[in-house]
C-alpha positions in Angstrom: -23.6 226.7 15.7 -24.3 227.9 19.3 -23.9 232.3 18.5 -21.4 232.0 21.5 -19.8 229.9 19.6 -19.9 232.2 16.5 -18.8 235.2 18.5 -15.7 233.0 19.2 -15.0 233.0 16.1 -12.6 235.7 14.5 -14.5 237.6 10.7 -11.8 235.5 8.5 -13.2 232.5 10.0 -16.9 233.5 10.1 -16.1 233.8 6.3 -15.0 231.6 4.9 -17.7 229.1 7.0 -20.5 231.3 5.4 -18.8 231.1 1.7 -19.2 227.4 2.9 -22.1 227.3 3.7 -24.1 229.0 1.0 -21.9 226.9 -1.0 -23.2 223.3 0.4 -26.4 225.0 0.5 -26.9 226.0 -3.4 -25.8 222.1 -4.3 -28.2 220.2 -2.0 -30.6 223.4 -4.0 -30.1 222.5 -7.3 -30.8 218.6 -5.8 -34.1 220.0 -4.5 -34.0 221.5 -8.3 -33.2 218.8 -10.6 -35.8 216.9 -8.4 -33.7 214.8 -6.4 -34.6 213.7 -2.1 -30.9 215.2 -0.3 -30.0 212.6 2.1 -31.3 215.3 5.0 -34.3 217.1 4.0 -33.9 219.1 7.7 -29.9 220.4 6.7 -31.7 222.6 4.4 -33.8 224.5 7.5 -30.5 223.8 9.9 -27.9 225.4 7.0 -30.0 229.1 6.4 -30.2 229.3 9.8 -26.6 228.6 10.4 -25.8 231.9 7.4 -28.1 233.6 9.1 -25.6 233.3 12.3 -23.3 234.0 11.0 -24.6 237.4 9.4 -26.0 238.6 12.0 -23.0 237.6 14.6 -20.7 239.2 12.1 -23.4 242.7 12.1 -22.7 242.2 16.0 -19.3 242.6 15.4 -19.0 245.5 13.0 -21.3 248.0 15.1 -19.0 247.6 18.5 -16.3 248.4 16.5 -17.8 252.0 15.2 -18.9 252.9 17.9 
């Protein structure tokens, strides 16, 4: 997801997306800890970046309301 797309989404949907991504990341991390190789190892990096983008957009939206 791109930041431009995320800015158009409301905060509740962003929160739901974060929760969904964190659950999926936790599953993949547990697979890695067990020793099995995930289906797509590059997806881990992409999920982490998506979570960071969402958090950044949320903080930007929150900061804009306070000012």
